[in-house]
N, CA, C and O atoms as a GROMACS GRO file, in nm:
protein
  400
    1MET      N    1  -0.518   1.022   1.392
    1MET     CA    2  -0.478   0.908   1.323
    1MET      C    3  -0.458   0.788   1.430
    1MET      O    4  -0.424   0.774   1.547
    2LEU      N    5  -0.504   0.702   1.309
    2LEU     CA    6  -0.549   0.555   1.366
    2LEU      C    7  -0.406   0.475   1.371
    2LEU      O    8  -0.331   0.480   1.274
    3LYS      N    9  -0.376   0.407   1.478
    3LYS     CA   10  -0.287   0.325   1.517
    3LYS      C   11  -0.300   0.184   1.456
    3LYS      O   12  -0.359   0.102   1.526
    4TYR      N   13  -0.267   0.156   1.371
    4TYR     CA   14  -0.320  -0.016   1.350
    4TYR      C   15  -0.256  -0.146   1.452
    4TYR      O   16  -0.296  -0.243   1.516
    5GLY      N   17  -0.139  -0.080   1.418
    5GLY     CA   18   0.021  -0.178   1.443
    5GLY      C   19   0.138  -0.107   1.423
    5GLY      O   20   0.140   0.008   1.380
    6THR      N   21   0.248  -0.179   1.456
    6THR     CA   22   0.383  -0.140   1.455
    6THR      C   23   0.510  -0.271   1.434
    6THR      O   24   0.631  -0.253   1.446
    7ARG      N   25   0.459  -0.368   1.409
    7ARG     CA   26   0.509  -0.511   1.447
    7ARG      C   27   0.412  -0.595   1.326
    7ARG      O   28   0.290  -0.606   1.316
    8CYS      N   29   0.509  -0.640   1.255
    8CYS     CA   30   0.511  -0.763   1.140
    8CYS      C   31   0.427  -0.864   1.219
    8CYS      O   32   0.458  -0.882   1.337
    9ALA      N   33   0.288  -0.956   1.149
    9ALA     CA   34   0.253  -1.088   1.204
    9ALA      C   35   0.279  -1.168   1.091
    9ALA      O   36   0.286  -1.120   0.978
   10GLY      N   37   0.293  -1.271   1.111
   10GLY     CA   38   0.298  -1.330   0.988
   10GLY      C   39   0.173  -1.318   0.848
   10GLY      O   40   0.058  -1.274   0.863
   11ILE      N   41   0.226  -1.365   0.725
   11ILE     CA   42   0.182  -1.331   0.622
   11ILE      C   43   0.042  -1.478   0.604
   11ILE      O   44   0.072  -1.596   0.592
   12TRP      N   45  -0.083  -1.432   0.605
   12TRP     CA   46  -0.187  -1.559   0.533
   12TRP      C   47  -0.180  -1.571   0.384
   12TRP      O   48  -0.222  -1.482   0.311
   13THR      N   49  -0.120  -1.692   0.335
   13THR     CA   50  -0.092  -1.730   0.237
   13THR      C   51  -0.215  -1.792   0.139
   13THR      O   52  -0.200  -1.808   0.018
   14SER      N   53  -0.331  -1.823   0.208
   14SER     CA   54  -0.435  -1.903   0.203
   14SER      C   55  -0.566  -1.755   0.169
   14SER      O   56  -0.667  -1.780   0.103
   15TYR      N   57  -0.544  -1.634   0.216
   15TYR     CA   58  -0.650  -1.534   0.175
   15TYR      C   59  -0.710  -1.510   0.094
   15TYR      O   60  -0.824  -1.466   0.105
   16HIS      N   61  -0.645  -1.534  -0.026
   16HIS     CA   62  -0.690  -1.476  -0.151
   16HIS      C   63  -0.794  -1.528  -0.207
   16HIS      O   64  -0.782  -1.650  -0.224
   17VAL      N   65  -0.928  -1.466  -0.257
   17VAL     CA   66  -1.022  -1.546  -0.308
   17VAL      C   67  -1.037  -1.564  -0.443
   17VAL      O   68  -1.085  -1.458  -0.485
   18GLU      N   69  -1.021  -1.644  -0.537
   18GLU     CA   70  -1.036  -1.643  -0.721
   18GLU      C   71  -1.140  -1.498  -0.684
   18GLU      O   72  -1.220  -1.497  -0.590
   19GLY      N   73  -1.121  -1.388  -0.775
   19GLY     CA   74  -1.196  -1.316  -0.818
   19GLY      C   75  -1.208  -1.171  -0.756
   19GLY      O   76  -1.260  -1.069  -0.801
   20ASP      N   77  -1.132  -1.200  -0.620
   20ASP     CA   78  -1.146  -1.090  -0.551
   20ASP      C   79  -1.013  -1.061  -0.525
   20ASP      O   80  -0.921  -1.131  -0.484
   21GLU      N   81  -1.022  -0.908  -0.568
   21GLU     CA   82  -0.841  -0.850  -0.591
   21GLU      C   83  -0.846  -0.747  -0.502
   21GLU      O   84  -0.774  -0.652  -0.531
   22SER      N   85  -0.933  -0.734  -0.363
   22SER     CA   86  -0.928  -0.639  -0.225
   22SER      C   87  -0.861  -0.708  -0.139
   22SER      O   88  -0.881  -0.829  -0.152
   23MET      N   89  -0.761  -0.668  -0.025
   23MET     CA   90  -0.708  -0.742   0.045
   23MET      C   91  -0.734  -0.638   0.180
   23MET      O   92  -0.749  -0.517   0.160
   24THR      N   93  -0.738  -0.694   0.320
   24THR     CA   94  -0.746  -0.642   0.408
   24THR      C   95  -0.626  -0.518   0.451
   24THR      O   96  -0.510  -0.548   0.422
   25PRO      N   97  -0.638  -0.447   0.487
   25PRO     CA   98  -0.526  -0.350   0.528
   25PRO      C   99  -0.437  -0.409   0.654
   25PRO      O  100  -0.322  -0.370   0.676
   26LYS      N  101  -0.476  -0.467   0.699
   26LYS     CA  102  -0.366  -0.558   0.787
   26LYS      C  103  -0.271  -0.643   0.690
   26LYS      O  104  -0.148  -0.640   0.698
   27LEU      N  105  -0.345  -0.722   0.593
   27LEU     CA  106  -0.269  -0.808   0.503
   27LEU      C  107  -0.151  -0.732   0.438
   27LEU      O  108  -0.040  -0.785   0.429
   28VAL      N  109  -0.175  -0.613   0.393
   28VAL     CA  110  -0.119  -0.514   0.306
   28VAL      C  111  -0.001  -0.468   0.395
   28VAL      O  112   0.104  -0.445   0.337
   29TYR      N  113  -0.006  -0.450   0.537
   29TYR     CA  114   0.097  -0.440   0.599
   29TYR      C  115   0.157  -0.522   0.622
   29TYR      O  116   0.279  -0.510   0.613
   30ASP      N  117   0.106  -0.630   0.656
   30ASP     CA  118   0.238  -0.764   0.666
   30ASP      C  119   0.270  -0.793   0.522
   30ASP      O  120   0.350  -0.887   0.524
   31TRP      N  121   0.241  -0.751   0.376
   31TRP     CA  122   0.320  -0.763   0.290
   31TRP      C  123   0.477  -0.656   0.329
   31TRP      O  124   0.591  -0.685   0.364
   32PHE      N  125   0.416  -0.543   0.303
   32PHE     CA  126   0.507  -0.411   0.363
   32PHE      C  127   0.599  -0.509   0.443
   32PHE      O  128   0.687  -0.566   0.379
   33CYS      N  129   0.586  -0.531   0.559
   33CYS     CA  130   0.683  -0.584   0.652
   33CYS      C  131   0.788  -0.699   0.638
   33CYS      O  132   0.903  -0.717   0.676
   34LEU      N  133   0.698  -0.768   0.568
   34LEU     CA  134   0.786  -0.849   0.518
   34LEU      C  135   0.876  -0.794   0.340
   34LEU      O  136   0.962  -0.874   0.301
   35TYR      N  137   0.861  -0.719   0.285
   35TYR     CA  138   0.944  -0.690   0.190
   35TYR      C  139   1.084  -0.589   0.255
   35TYR      O  140   1.203  -0.576   0.228
   36PHE      N  141   0.992  -0.536   0.347
   36PHE     CA  142   1.105  -0.384   0.389
   36PHE      C  143   1.146  -0.389   0.499
   36PHE      O  144   1.143  -0.278   0.552
   37PRO      N  145   1.200  -0.501   0.590
   37PRO     CA  146   1.146  -0.486   0.735
   37PRO      C  147   1.236  -0.378   0.781
   37PRO      O  148   1.228  -0.345   0.900
   38GLN      N  149   1.347  -0.300   0.678
   38GLN     CA  150   1.438  -0.225   0.748
   38GLN      C  151   1.328  -0.067   0.774
   38GLN      O  152   1.354   0.006   0.870
   39TYR      N  153   1.244  -0.044   0.706
   39TYR     CA  154   1.155   0.046   0.739
   39TYR      C  155   1.051   0.000   0.758
   39TYR      O  156   0.952   0.070   0.736
   40ALA      N  157   1.034  -0.134   0.807
   40ALA     CA  158   0.864  -0.146   0.935
   40ALA      C  159   0.941  -0.174   1.044
   40ALA      O  160   0.881  -0.187   1.151
   41SER      N  161   1.106  -0.192   1.044
   41SER     CA  162   1.094  -0.120   1.182
   41SER      C  163   1.097  -0.021   1.258
   41SER      O  164   1.108  -0.021   1.381
   42HIS      N  165   1.085   0.085   1.172
   42HIS     CA  166   1.082   0.245   1.196
   42HIS      C  167   0.972   0.295   1.208
   42HIS      O  168   0.972   0.408   1.258
   43VAL      N  169   0.854   0.241   1.173
   43VAL     CA  170   0.754   0.299   1.165
   43VAL      C  171   0.660   0.319   1.299
   43VAL      O  172   0.662   0.245   1.397
   44VAL      N  173   0.605   0.396   1.288
   44VAL     CA  174   0.573   0.447   1.465
   44VAL      C  175   0.384   0.430   1.426
   44VAL      O  176   0.330   0.406   1.533
   45SER      N  177   0.304   0.435   1.340
   45SER     CA  178   0.236   0.445   1.291
   45SER      C  179   0.118   0.381   1.167
   45SER      O  180   0.195   0.369   1.072
   46TRP      N  181   0.027   0.349   1.132
   46TRP     CA  182   0.018   0.364   0.950
   46TRP      C  183  -0.127   0.290   0.980
   46TRP      O  184  -0.183   0.237   1.075
   47TYR      N  185  -0.152   0.318   0.846
   47TYR     CA  186  -0.336   0.346   0.838
   47TYR      C  187  -0.365   0.281   0.680
   47TYR      O  188  -0.280   0.281   0.591
   48PRO      N  189  -0.505   0.227   0.666
   48PRO     CA  190  -0.549   0.223   0.546
   48PRO      C  191  -0.558   0.353   0.455
   48PRO      O  192  -0.612   0.457   0.492
   49HIS      N  193  -0.508   0.337   0.350
   49HIS     CA  194  -0.474   0.460   0.250
   49HIS      C  195  -0.628   0.451   0.144
   49HIS      O  196  -0.735   0.506   0.170
   50GLU      N  197  -0.602   0.384   0.048
   50GLU     CA  198  -0.704   0.300  -0.066
   50GLU      C  199  -0.718   0.160  -0.056
   50GLU      O  200  -0.711   0.092   0.046
   51LYS      N  201  -0.747   0.111  -0.215
   51LYS     CA  202  -0.800  -0.023  -0.162
   51LYS      C  203  -0.600  -0.045  -0.202
   51LYS      O  204  -0.507   0.026  -0.242
   52ASN      N  205  -0.622  -0.190  -0.159
   52ASN     CA  206  -0.475  -0.280  -0.165
   52ASN      C  207  -0.368  -0.151  -0.072
   52ASN      O  208  -0.261  -0.206  -0.047
   53SER      N  209  -0.368  -0.029  -0.026
   53SER     CA  210  -0.275   0.032   0.004
   53SER      C  211  -0.260   0.088   0.200
   53SER      O  212  -0.345   0.107   0.287
   54VAL      N  213  -0.165   0.093   0.198
   54VAL     CA  214  -0.136   0.154   0.343
   54VAL      C  215  -0.037   0.207   0.352
   54VAL      O  216   0.078   0.168   0.332
   55ARG      N  217  -0.104   0.364   0.405
   55ARG     CA  218   0.019   0.437   0.473
   55ARG      C  219   0.095   0.461   0.605
   55ARG      O  220   0.053   0.486   0.718
   56VAL      N  221   0.221   0.446   0.556
   56VAL     CA  222   0.289   0.417   0.726
   56VAL      C  223   0.373   0.537   0.733
   56VAL      O  224   0.402   0.592   0.627
   57LYS      N  225   0.410   0.578   0.831
   57LYS     CA  226   0.518   0.702   0.925
   57LYS      C  227   0.590   0.628   0.983
   57LYS      O  228   0.557   0.525   1.043
   58GLN      N  229   0.734   0.690   0.964
   58GLN     CA  230   0.836   0.657   1.008
   58GLN      C  231   0.839   0.723   1.149
   58GLN      O  232   0.742   0.787   1.189
   59SER      N  233   0.938   0.711   1.215
   59SER     CA  234   0.929   0.763   1.335
   59SER      C  235   1.088   0.920   1.312
   59SER      O  236   1.146   0.976   1.405
   60ASN      N  237   1.110   0.944   1.170
   60ASN     CA  238   1.204   1.041   1.141
   60ASN      C  239   1.087   1.120   1.061
   60ASN      O  240   1.102   1.216   0.985
   61GLY      N  241   0.996   1.071   1.089
   61GLY     CA  242   0.827   1.180   1.014
   61GLY      C  243   0.824   1.146   0.863
   61GLY      O  244   0.726   1.182   0.797
   62ALA      N  245   0.933   1.075   0.802
   62ALA     CA  246   0.879   1.036   0.694
   62ALA      C  247   0.736   0.973   0.622
   62ALA      O  248   0.703   0.888   0.706
   63GLU      N  249   0.668   0.970   0.551
   63GLU     CA  250   0.557   0.885   0.491
   63GLU      C  251   0.551   0.806   0.387
   63GLU      O  252   0.593   0.860   0.284
   64PHE      N  253   0.517   0.706   0.375
   64PHE     CA  254   0.497   0.610   0.248
   64PHE      C  255   0.385   0.588   0.214
   64PHE      O  256   0.292   0.616   0.290
   65ILE      N  257   0.365   0.538   0.107
   65ILE     CA  258   0.254   0.442   0.095
   65ILE      C  259   0.314   0.299   0.018
   65ILE      O  260   0.411   0.275  -0.055
   66PHE      N  261   0.236   0.245   0.059
   66PHE     CA  262   0.255   0.122   0.000
   66PHE      C  263   0.132   0.037  -0.045
   66PHE      O  264   0.027   0.017   0.017
   67THR      N  265   0.177  -0.016  -0.191
   67THR     CA  266   0.024  -0.033  -0.268
   67THR      C  267   0.087  -0.231  -0.311
   67THR      O  268   0.185  -0.240  -0.384
   68TYR      N  269   0.026  -0.352  -0.264
   68TYR     CA  270   0.011  -0.454  -0.284
   68TYR      C  271  -0.111  -0.514  -0.390
   68TYR      O  272  -0.228  -0.474  -0.392
   69LYS      N  273  -0.058  -0.607  -0.468
   69LYS     CA  274  -0.175  -0.618  -0.544
   69LYS      C  275  -0.135  -0.751  -0.595
   69LYS      O  276  -0.224  -0.830  -0.626
   70SER      N  277  -0.004  -0.787  -0.609
   70SER     CA  278   0.035  -0.963  -0.600
   70SER      C  279   0.179  -0.948  -0.579
   70SER      O  280   0.233  -0.841  -0.552
   71LYS      N  281   0.239  -1.065  -0.594
   71LYS     CA  282   0.400  -1.054  -0.538
   71LYS      C  283   0.474  -0.997  -0.671
   71LYS      O  284   0.574  -0.927  -0.654
   72MET      N  285   0.440  -1.020  -0.774
   72MET     CA  286   0.477  -0.922  -0.911
   72MET      C  287   0.440  -0.774  -0.958
   72MET      O  288   0.469  -0.716  -1.062
   73ASP      N  289   0.354  -0.724  -0.826
   73ASP     CA  290   0.267  -0.569  -0.905
   73ASP      C  291   0.266  -0.532  -0.772
   73ASP      O  292   0.173  -0.567  -0.700
   74TRP      N  293   0.357  -0.466  -0.732
   74TRP     CA  294   0.355  -0.360  -0.597
   74TRP      C  295   0.408  -0.237  -0.579
   74TRP      O  296   0.522  -0.229  -0.622
   75ARG      N  297   0.368  -0.143  -0.532
   75ARG     CA  298   0.445  -0.015  -0.507
   75ARG      C  299   0.486   0.032  -0.418
   75ARG      O  300   0.388   0.040  -0.344
   76PHE      N  301   0.555   0.066  -0.376
   76PHE     CA  302   0.647   0.171  -0.213
   76PHE      C  303   0.684   0.314  -0.249
   76PHE      O  304   0.779   0.334  -0.325
   77GLU      N  305   0.636   0.383  -0.214
   77GLU     CA  306   0.675   0.489  -0.240
   77GLU      C  307   0.690   0.637  -0.197
   77GLU      O  308   0.702   0.633  -0.075
   78THR      N  309   0.696   0.751  -0.235
   78THR     CA  310   0.639   0.894  -0.128
   78THR      C  311   0.523   0.895  -0.122
   78THR      O  312   0.458   0.834  -0.208
   79VAL      N  313   0.478   0.944  -0.050
   79VAL     CA  314   0.355   1.037  -0.088
   79VAL      C  315   0.339   1.099  -0.190
   79VAL      O  316   0.272   1.066  -0.288
   80LYS      N  317   0.425   1.232  -0.167
   80LYS     CA  318   0.421   1.283  -0.336
   80LYS      C  319   0.417   1.193  -0.453
   80LYS      O  320   0.337   1.212  -0.544
   81SER      N  321   0.472   1.129  -0.453
   81SER     CA  322   0.505   1.023  -0.592
   81SER      C  323   0.371   0.983  -0.569
   81SER      O  324   0.305   1.005  -0.670
   82PHE      N  325   0.301   0.931  -0.472
   82PHE     CA  326   0.168   0.835  -0.522
   82PHE      C  327   0.019   0.935  -0.587
   82PHE      O  328  -0.064   0.906  -0.673
   83SER      N  329   0.034   1.049  -0.507
   83SER     CA  330  -0.041   1.170  -0.541
   83SER      C  331  -0.041   1.231  -0.729
   83SER      O  332  -0.137   1.265  -0.798
   84LYS      N  333   0.124   1.222  -0.769
   84LYS     CA  334   0.152   1.249  -0.919
   84LYS      C  335   0.114   1.141  -0.963
   84LYS      O  336   0.060   1.163  -1.071
   85GLY      N  337   0.113   1.006  -0.932
   85GLY     CA  338   0.093   0.907  -1.021
   85GLY      C  339  -0.108   0.852  -1.021
   85GLY      O  340  -0.171   0.788  -1.105
   86THR      N  341  -0.140   0.897  -0.921
   86THR     CA  342  -0.276   0.917  -0.937
   86THR      C  343  -0.376   1.000  -1.013
   86THR      O  344  -0.480   0.977  -1.076
   87ARG      N  345  -0.311   1.095  -0.985
   87ARG     CA  346  -0.362   1.208  -1.073
   87ARG      C  347  -0.333   1.158  -1.243
   87ARG      O  348  -0.412   1.173  -1.337
   88GLY      N  349  -0.178   1.089  -1.248
   88GLY     CA  350  -0.191   1.055  -1.422
   88GLY      C  351  -0.270   0.951  -1.458
   88GLY      O  352  -0.322   0.942  -1.570
   89GLU      N  353  -0.284   0.862  -1.361
   89GLU     CA  354  -0.350   0.758  -1.391
   89GLU      C  355  -0.500   0.782  -1.425
   89GLU      O  356  -0.556   0.699  -1.496
   90LYS      N  357  -0.565   0.888  -1.381
   90LYS     CA  358  -0.717   0.939  -1.365
   90LYS      C  359  -0.720   0.997  -1.542
   90LYS      O  360  -0.811   0.964  -1.618
   91THR      N  361  -0.617   1.079  -1.581
   91THR     CA  362  -0.577   1.146  -1.727
   91THR      C  363  -0.568   1.064  -1.824
   91THR      O  364  -0.617   1.101  -1.931
   92MET      N  365  -0.507   0.930  -1.816
   92MET     CA  366  -0.501   0.862  -1.919
   92MET      C  367  -0.627   0.732  -1.895
   92MET      O  368  -0.646   0.660  -1.994
   93THR      N  369  -0.709   0.702  -1.770
   93THR     CA  370  -0.853   0.674  -1.802
   93THR      C  371  -0.914   0.715  -1.903
   93THR      O  372  -0.951   0.667  -2.010
   94GLU      N  373  -0.923   0.900  -1.808
   94GLU     CA  374  -1.013   0.975  -1.930
   94GLU      C  375  -0.986   0.980  -2.051
   94GLU      O  376  -1.074   0.979  -2.138
   95LEU      N  377  -0.860   0.986  -2.076
   95LEU     CA  378  -0.815   0.984  -2.226
   95LEU      C  379  -0.819   0.837  -2.291
   95LEU      O  380  -0.794   0.849  -2.411
   96LYS      N  381  -0.839   0.714  -2.258
   96LYS     CA  382  -0.924   0.601  -2.285
   96LYS      C  383  -1.019   0.622  -2.380
   96LYS      O  384  -1.016   0.597  -2.501
   97LYS      N  385  -1.134   0.688  -2.287
   97LYS     CA  386  -1.210   0.663  -2.241
   97LYS      C  387  -1.272   0.740  -2.397
   97LYS      O  388  -1.342   0.675  -2.473
   98LYS      N  389  -1.228   0.904  -2.430
   98LYS     CA  390  -1.229   0.948  -2.472
   98LYS      C  391  -1.221   0.908  -2.622
   98LYS      O  392  -1.275   0.971  -2.713
   99GLY      N  393  -1.147   0.799  -2.635
   99GLY     CA  394  -1.051   0.724  -2.760
   99GLY      C  395  -1.142   0.628  -2.787
   99GLY      O  396  -1.140   0.608  -2.908
  100ASP      N  397  -1.204   0.573  -2.745
  100ASP     CA  398  -1.301   0.450  -2.716
  100ASP      C  399  -1.434   0.532  -2.861
  100ASP      O  400  -1.540   0.474  -2.886
   0.00000   0.00000   0.00000
């Protein structure tokens, strides 16, 4: 498992480029630290998960996925919840394609 960091740095507010919806894993982790300092203080490791998301492991063994797209569009959930949601999104996408 890769360990990218355990503490938060500053947030780069000028990072986003118009038309580019992806962010670096470090930037996503920085947003996680800003939004959830109580969880960030117990992170033992974190690593990139999928586009715009990081997986964080807590000192008690719990693991979470934080996905950040914008200030109004983000998710913080358990790995199990993320897995269920991902399967559901794929199913809905497939259903939409069938309906077109």
